[in-house]
N, C-alpha and C positions, 0 to 999 in steps of 0.2 A: 125961389122955392115957394111952392104952394102946399097947403095941407088939406087933403080931402079925406073925409071920414076918419079923421084922427091919424092918418098916415101921411107922412111928408113925401112929396114928389118933387124931384129936382129936374130942372130944364137947363140944359147947357147949350149956349150958342156957340157953334163951331163953324169954321170955314169949310165950305164943301170940299176943298182940296184935302182937308184933314180927314174927311170921311172916306177917302179912297182906300180900298182894301189892297194891301201889298200882295204881290204874287207869292204864293206858298211854294217854298222849295221842297222838293220830294225827299231830301235827306234830313229833314228836321222832324224830331219826335216831339210834338207839342203836347204838353200835359194840361189837363184841366185841374182846377183846384181840388175837386173831389177825388180825382185819381191820385193827385199828389198826396193828399192826406191819407187816403186809403193805403197806398204803398208804404208810406212812412210808418203808419200804424203796424203793418205787417212786419216791416223790418225791425221795429222796436220790440214787438212781441217775440219774434223768432230769435233776435240777437241776444236778449238778456235772459229770458225765461223767468223763473220764480226766484225772488231774492228776499232776504230779511233786512229790515230797516228799523232803527231805533231813533226816535225823535219825539218832539213835543207837539201836541195838538193845538191848533189855532183856527179861528173862523169856523167853528163847528156849527153845522146846520143839519136839522132833521125835518124835512118837509112831511106833508101828509102821506106821501107814498111809503114812508118808513125807511127809505134809503138814507145813508149818512154821507154828507159832503163836508170835507174839512181840508185843512192844509197841515202838512208835517214840516216842521222847521227845526233848524239848529241855529248856531250863532252866525252862520254865513249865508244860508240859503233856505228856500222853502219850495215845496212841491204840492200841487193840488192832488187830492185823493178822493176816491169814491168807494164806499162799502155798501153793497146792495143788501136789501132787507133779508133775503134768505141766508146771508152770511152773518150779518150783525145780530140776528136772533140767537146765534150760537155763542155770542160773546158773554163772558161771565160777569161783566160789570157795565155800567153806563159811562160811556166816554164823555169827556167834558174838556173845555178849553184849559190849557196849561198842564194837562196831564201828560206824563212821559209814558210812551207805549212802545211795545215791540210788535211789529207787524210782518206778516208774510204777504207779499204783493207781486203783481205782474205789471210791467210797464206797458202803457197803452197811450192812445191818442184819441181825444174826443173830436171826431171828424167834422161835425158841423161848425165848430169854432176853431179847429186846428190847435186845440190846447193839449199840451203834454200833461199826463196825469198817471196816477198809480191806481190800480184796481186791487183793493184789499181783500184777501181771502180769510185771514185770521188775525186776531188782535188779542194781545194780552198786556197786562200791566207790566211795565219794564222793571219796576222794583220787585214785584212778585216773581217775574221771570228770572231775575238775578238770584233771588233766594232759592228758587227751585234748582237752578243750575248748581249753586253751591251745595245744596242738600244732596243732589245726585252725585256730585264729584266726591264729597266726603263719605257718602254711603259706600260708593265703589271702593274707595281707598281702605276704609276700615274692614269691609268684607274681604278684600284681598289679603289683609293681615290676619284674618281668622277671628276677629272680635265678635262676629255674628254667628259663628259656627255653633250648631246644636250640640256638638260633642263637648263644648266648653261650659255650657249652661248647667247650673247646679239644681238638684231637686229641692223642692220646698219642704219644710218640716210639716209632718202631718198634724201636729198639735203644738203650735208655738206657745211658750210660756209668756212671752212679751213681744209686742209688735211695735216697731218704730215707724212713725209717719213723718215724712219729709215733705212739707207743703206750707202754704200760707196759713197762718193761724186764724185769719179772718175770712177766708174764702168759703164758698159753698162746698168745695171738695172735701174739706176736713169734716164738715158737719155730715155729709153723706156717708163718709167712711165710718165715723163713730156711730152713726145710726145703724148701719149694716152690722158692725161688730157687736153692738149691744143686742141686736135682734138675733143674730146667728149664734154667737158664743159670748155671753156677757162675762164669763169668768176670766177671759184673757185680759192681761194687763196691756196698757197702751202708753207709749212714750212719744211725744210730739217734738220734732225738731223744727222750729219755726224758721222759714226762709222766704224771701221774695221769689215769686215764680214768673216774673216778667220784668224786663228791663235789662240794662247793660250789666248790672252787678249780680243778676240772678244766678247765672251759671257758676260764678266763683263762690257765692254763698252756698249753693247746693253741693258743690264739691267739698267745701269745708264741712258741711253737715255729714256727708258720707264718711269723710275721714274721722270725724269725731265719733260717729256711731261705731266705726270699726275699731277705734282705740278703746272705747269704753266697753264694748262687747256685752251690752246689756240686753240686746234684742236677738231674737232668733230669726227674724225676717224683717225687711224694710220695705215700706210702700212709698214710692215716689209718685206724687199725684198733683194734678191741677185741673181746673175746669176747662171748658171749651173756649175756642177763640180762633182768630185768624192765624195765618202762617207767621205773620210778624209777631203776634202775641206769644206763640209757642216757640219762637226762635231760640230762646235760652236753652231749650232741651235738645237742640241740634248742634251743640258745642262739642268739638272733638275732645276737649279736656274732660268734659262731663262723661262722655262715653267711656273713656279710658278709666276714669275714677269708678264708674259702675262695675267695669270688668275687674278692676283691682280690689273691689270691696270684699272683705272676708265674710260678709253676711249676704245671703241671697237677696236679690232686689226684685220687687214687682213694680211695674210701672202702670199707672192708670192716668194717662195724659189726654185731655181733650175728649172728643167724642169718638164713636166707633170708626169713623172715616178718617180720623187724624192719625198720622204716623210720624214719629220723630226718630232721630238717631238713638236717643235714649231707649226707646221701645225695642229697637233691634239689639242693643247691647245688654239689656236686662235679662235676668234669668227667666222671667215670665212677663208677658205683656197682656194687660187687660184692656178692653175697649174703653172703659170708663173708671173713675175712682171707685164707684160702688162695686163694680165687678172685681176690682183689685182686692177690696175688702172681702168679698165672697171667696176669692181664691186663697186668701191668707189663712182663714180659719174654717174648720168644718161646721156643719150645721148641728147645733146643740140638740135639736129635736131628733135628728137622725142618730146622733150618738146615744141619746137617751133610749131611743127605740132599740138600738143595737145592744145596749147594756141590758135592757129588759129581756131581749131574746137570749142573751148569754146567761142571764140569771135563771130564766126558765129552764134552759138546757142544763145548767149546773144543778138545779133542784132535782131534775129528772135523773141525772147521773147519780146524785147522792142517794136518792130513794132506791135506785136499782142496786147500788153497792150495799146499802144497808139490808135490803131484802136478801141479797146473796149471802151476806155474813149471817143473817138470822137462820137461813136454811142450813148453812154449814154447821152452825152451832147446834141446831136441833139434831142433825145427823150424828154429830160427834157425841152428843148426850145420849142418844139411843144406842149407839154402838158400845159405849162404855158400860151401859146397863146390861147389855147382852153378853159381853165378853168379860168375865171376872178374872182376877189375877191367877187363881188356882187353875181354871180352865186353860188360860193362856200358857201357864207353866207346863201343864200336861201336854199340850200341843207341841211345845218346844222340845220336851223330852222325847216324844214319839218321833219328831223330825230328826232329832239327834241319833236315835237308833237307826233310823232309815238311812241316814248319811253314813253311819259306821258300816252297815252292811254293803252299801254301794262301794265304799272305799276298799273293803276286803275283797269283793269280787273284782274290782279294778286291779288290785295289786296282784292277785292270782293270775289274771289274764295277761298282765304285762310280764310277769315272771315266766309264764309258759312261752310267750312270744320270744323272750330273750333266749330261752333254752333252745328253741327251734332254730333261731338265727345262728347260735353258736355251733350247733351240729352242721348246719349248712356251710358255714365258713370253714369248719374243720375239714369236711369232705372236699371243698374247693381247694384248700391249701395243699391236701394230699395229691389232688389231680394236677395242680399247677405248681410244681416245685421249680426251683431255679435251674436244676439240671435239665428237666424236661423243656423248659422254656429256652435254654441255651441250645439244646439239640434242634428244636424246632426253628430257631432263628438261624442256626448254621445251615440247615437244609434250605431254608428260604433264601439265604444269602447266596448259596451255590446256584440255586435256580435263577436268581436275578443276574448272577455273573454270566451264566450261559446265555440268558436272553440278551444281555448287554453285548456279548461277543457276537452273537448272530446279528444283532441290529447294527453293530459297528461294521461288520463285513458287508452287510447289505448296503449300508450308507456309502462305504468306500467304493464298492463296485459301481454304485449309481453315480457317484461323483466322478469316477474315472471315465465312465461312458459319457457323461455330460461334458467332461473336459475334452475328450477326443472329438465329440461332435462340435464343440465350440472351436477347437483348433482347426478342424476342416472348414467350418464356416468362416473362421478368421482368415485362413489362407485364401479361401475363395474371394473374400472381400478385401484382401490386403492390397494396398496401393503398389507394392513391389511387383507383383505379377502384372498388374495393369500397366505399370511403367515399362516393364520389359516388353510386353506385347506392343505398346505404343512405340517404343524405340525400334523394335524390329520392323514395324509397319513403316515408320519414318525412314529407316535405312533402305527399305525396298523401294519406297516412293522416290527417295533421293537418287538411287541407282537408275530407276526408270527415267527420272528427270535428266540426269547426265547423259544417258544414252540418247534420249530424244533431242537434247541440245546438240550433241555431236552429229546426229543424223541430219538435223535441220541445218547445221553449219556446212556440212558436206554438200547438201543439196544446193544451198545458196552459193557456195564456191563454184559448183559446176555450172550454175546459171550465169555467174558473173564473169567467168574466164572468156567466153565467146564475146561478151560485150566489151571487155577490156581490149581484146585483140582488135575488134572493129573500131573502137575509139582510137587506138594507137595508129590504125591504118589511115584514118582520116584526120588525125591531129596535126596541126602545123608544126608542133614540136618535133614530130618524127621527121618532117621535111628538113628542119634545121639540123637534126642529127646526121642527115645525109650530105651536109656541106653547104646548105643554103643559108641565107641571112635575111632578116627583115629590117629594112632601113626606114627610119622616120626622122622627121625634123625635131628641133628642140621642143616644138609645141606638141609633139606626139603624133603629127599627121603622117600617115604611111606614104612613102614615095614610090609611085609606080612608073613615073616618067622622069628621065634624066633632065629634061628641060625644066622641071619644077625646081631643080636645085641650082641656084645661082652660084657663081664662084664666090667663095668666102663664106658660104652658108655652113653652119655647124650641123652635122648630121650624126645620127646614132644608129649603129648596126647591132642587132640582137642575133647572136650566134647560138649554136647548139648548147654551148657552155659559156656564159659570160656575155658582156656587152663591150662595144668599141665606140669611141667618139672620134670623129674626123672632121676635117675642114675641106670643103670642095674647092679644087683649084681650077677645074675645068670640066666641061661635059661634052660628050660626043654622041 
C-alpha cells in the first residue's frame, strides 16, 4: 500500500487468470450497491410510514449545519437518528444525552454508507408527554361526568364579607392577592388557609383546606392560587380528587393558578377561572372607587328626589292654606244647604215621573189582559190545531201516494232485475239448444249409418270370414304357417283348421 497526497492507494497482485471476466448470463439481474441501497430505502419508507418511538438519547451531536445526529436506545438495542435543522428549530427544549424523549419518525436508509436510520419529524420530552396524556384523559373523563358544565357553576357574591385564600403563605401569589384586595376594596376581611402548592402532598393538603373552609363556613368566596411554573410544578392542581373537592365545596371557588397560558383541571372545575392570582383577587371584590362613585351618584339622585318632594309638599301646603282662607265654614254650610234643596227637588221630580210611568204601564197591561183572555187564547189555539191537523192529513196522503208510486216503480224495476226471470229465460234457451243438439246428433248418426252400411256390405263380400261361413276352412301348422300345398304337410304333422265357427286340431296320416 502506498499513500499519495494523504490518500492510501492499494495495489493487489493477482493472477491473470483471475482477471478473466466470466460470461454474463442473460437471466441474471445484477444489482449495484447504489441501486441496492436505493431500493432498500424505498421499501423501508413505504413499508413502515410514520411511527412514534419512546427511547433515551445517546451520542448526541450538533454540527455547524444545525442538524441533530444522535442514537435512540433502550435496554436491548439502539438506532441511529437524524433531525434536520428546519425540524429541530420547532422543538420546545434542547435535547441532550440521557434524556428520555418521545419522537415521531420515518424509517430511512443513508445510501452512501448503507446505514439504517430514523428521520425525526417531531420530538417532545417523554415525561412531559406522559403528563399531557394524563391531563387530557382526566379532562375528558371529568367533562363527560359534567363536572365542567357551565350550568353547574355558581355565581360569585357581589360583595363578600370575608374572602378565604388557599395558597402558600410564603409565595408571591399571596402577596399579589393581598395587594390587589387592599387596593380595590380594603374593607373586606381576608382569611388565609396555608397549604403547600407543589409536591406529592400538595393536592391532599389543598383538599383538606377546602373541606375545612366548607365546615367552618367563615368565608363567602374562596381563592385557590399559586404562581407560575412548569407543568410538573402545577401538577398538584391536576389531581382528580382536588377537582371533585372543588365541585363539592359549598363555597364558590375562584382559581388563579400560574400564568394566563397555564390551564389545570382545577381551573375547569372551579366556579370562576382567573388567568393569574392578581386577576382572581380582582374578580373576588368590586372596585372601591367605582362603588364610591356609584354611592355618590345615588346620593345626588336621592338629594334631588328629596328636594323635589319637599317642594311639592310646600306647594300643596300653600294651596290648602289659601283655600281654607277663601272658604269659611258658614259659606260652606250655605253651599251644602243649597245643594240639599236642589237634591230634594230632583228627588220629587224623579218620583213623580216614575209614578206616572207606573200608571201608564198598569193601563197597558190591563188592556192587554182584556184582549188576551184564556178563552180567547183557547179558541185561537183550537183553530190553529184544526188547521195543523188538516195540513198534516194532506201531507200524509201526499206522502202515502208518493211512497206507493215509488214502491210500484221499485217492484217493476226489481222484477226486471230479478234473477228468477233471467233464470227462466236461460233455462228455456238451454232447453231449445238441447233439443237442437239432440236433433243434430240423430241426423248426424243417421247420415253416418247410411254411409257405413255400403262399406259393411263391401267388407263382408271380400272378408275371408264370409268364405268360411260358406263351408271353407283355413288350415295352418302349429307354428301358424298357412298350408296351401298338401305336400307341405308330412304324415304325423299336427295341423289346425279354422272353420266358420270354431277350430279343429288334426294329425296328418297321409297326403295325396
